[in-house]
C-alpha positions as CSV (number, residue, x, y, z in Angstrom):
1,Q,-6.5,17.0,-7.2
2,V,-4.7,14.1,-6.6
3,R,-6.6,10.5,-7.8
4,L,-5.1,7.3,-6.3
5,M,-6.7,3.5,-8.1
6,E,-5.6,0.7,-6.2
7,S,-6.3,-2.9,-7.2
8,G,-5.4,-6.3,-7.0
9,G,-6.8,-7.4,-3.4
10,G,-9.0,-10.6,-2.9
11,L,-9.1,-13.6,-1.2
12,V,-5.7,-15.7,-0.7
13,Q,-4.9,-18.8,1.5
14,A,-2.7,-18.6,4.4
15,G,1.3,-18.6,3.3
16,G,-0.1,-17.0,0.1
17,S,0.6,-14.1,-1.7
18,L,-0.8,-11.1,-3.4
19,K,-0.4,-8.1,-5.1
20,L,-1.4,-4.5,-4.6
21,S,-1.2,-2.2,-7.0
22,C,-1.9,1.7,-7.0
23,A,-1.7,4.3,-9.8
24,A,-1.9,8.0,-9.3
25,S,-2.9,11.2,-10.9
26,G,-3.8,14.1,-11.2
27,N,-1.2,17.2,-10.1
28,I,1.1,14.9,-8.3
29,F,4.5,16.5,-9.9
30,S,6.0,17.2,-6.3
31,M,5.6,13.6,-5.0
32,I,7.7,12.8,-2.2
33,A,6.9,9.4,-1.3
34,M,3.5,7.4,-1.1
35,G,2.7,4.4,0.4
36,W,-0.1,1.7,2.1
37,F,-2.0,1.7,5.5
38,R,-4.5,-1.0,6.5
39,Q,-7.9,-1.1,8.2
40,A,-9.2,-4.3,10.1
41,P,-12.5,-4.4,11.4
42,G,-13.3,-2.7,14.6
43,K,-9.3,-1.6,14.0
44,E,-7.6,1.9,13.8
45,R,-6.2,2.3,9.9
46,E,-2.3,1.3,10.7
47,F,0.9,2.1,8.7
48,V,2.2,-0.7,6.4
49,A,4.7,0.6,4.3
50,R,6.2,3.3,2.5
51,I,8.9,4.2,-0.8
52,S,10.2,7.5,-1.2
53,W,9.5,8.7,-4.6
54,R,12.8,10.2,-5.6
55,M,15.4,7.9,-3.4
56,G,13.2,5.0,-3.7
57,I,14.2,4.6,0.8
58,T,11.5,1.7,1.8
59,T,9.8,1.8,5.6
60,F,7.8,-1.2,6.5
61,A,5.9,-1.6,10.1
62,D,7.7,-4.0,12.0
63,D,4.8,-7.1,11.4
64,V,5.3,-7.3,7.6
65,K,9.3,-6.9,7.6
66,G,10.7,-9.6,5.3
67,R,7.4,-10.7,4.2
68,F,6.1,-7.4,2.5
69,T,7.8,-5.7,-0.3
70,I,7.1,-2.2,-2.1
71,A,8.3,-0.6,-5.1
72,R,8.0,2.1,-7.2
73,D,7.4,2.9,-11.0
74,T,8.4,6.6,-11.4
75,A,7.4,7.1,-15.5
76,K,4.0,5.5,-14.3
77,N,3.6,7.1,-11.1
78,M,2.9,3.8,-9.4
79,V,3.5,2.3,-6.4
80,S,3.2,-2.2,-5.7
81,L,2.8,-3.9,-2.4
82,Q,3.9,-7.8,-3.0
83,M,2.7,-9.4,-0.3
84,N,4.2,-13.4,1.0
85,K,3.2,-15.0,3.6
86,L,0.5,-13.9,4.1
87,K,-1.4,-14.7,7.3
88,P,-5.3,-14.2,8.3
89,E,-4.0,-11.8,10.7
90,D,-3.2,-9.3,7.9
91,T,-7.1,-8.9,6.7
92,A,-7.7,-5.5,6.1
93,V,-8.9,-3.2,3.6
94,Y,-5.6,-1.5,2.3
95,Y,-5.3,1.8,1.3
96,C,-2.9,3.7,-1.0
97,T,-1.9,6.5,0.2
98,A,0.9,9.4,-1.2
99,S,2.7,12.6,0.7
100,I,2.0,15.4,-1.8
101,E,2.4,18.5,0.4
102,T,2.3,16.7,3.2
103,E,2.7,13.1,4.7
104,Y,0.0,11.3,3.7
105,D,-2.1,14.3,2.3
106,S,-3.9,11.8,-0.4
107,W,-5.4,8.4,-0.1
108,G,-7.1,6.2,-2.2
109,Q,-10.8,4.5,-1.7
110,G,-9.0,1.1,-0.5
111,T,-9.1,-2.7,-1.6
112,Q,-10.0,-6.0,0.2
113,V,-7.7,-8.3,1.4
114,T,-9.0,-11.1,2.7
115,V,-6.5,-14.5,4.1
116,S,-8.0,-17.7,4.9
117,S,-6.8,-19.7,8.1
């Protein structure tokens, strides 16, 4: 059983910044990676960013490259998503995900990010 707890969502103006955090607990000794997805109203959930747990290799969706960064703290079992230069189209519920036995097999409840124009 893996539990993921997100924090840090909120309302921000376009051009502003927000930082999301996610704490993992439970059976996570074989963690492969952690990451973030998002789902905007009326749209499918989409990939945002991923970081491999052992090597720290990062991957980003094209539309967030250069604006978002992802980092991990292996001692605290946490991952963060620093979001800069936010746009109204970044508005979505952001979900933390962990890859334990398979890719993206654990999910958090989500945190709302709203970017006003």
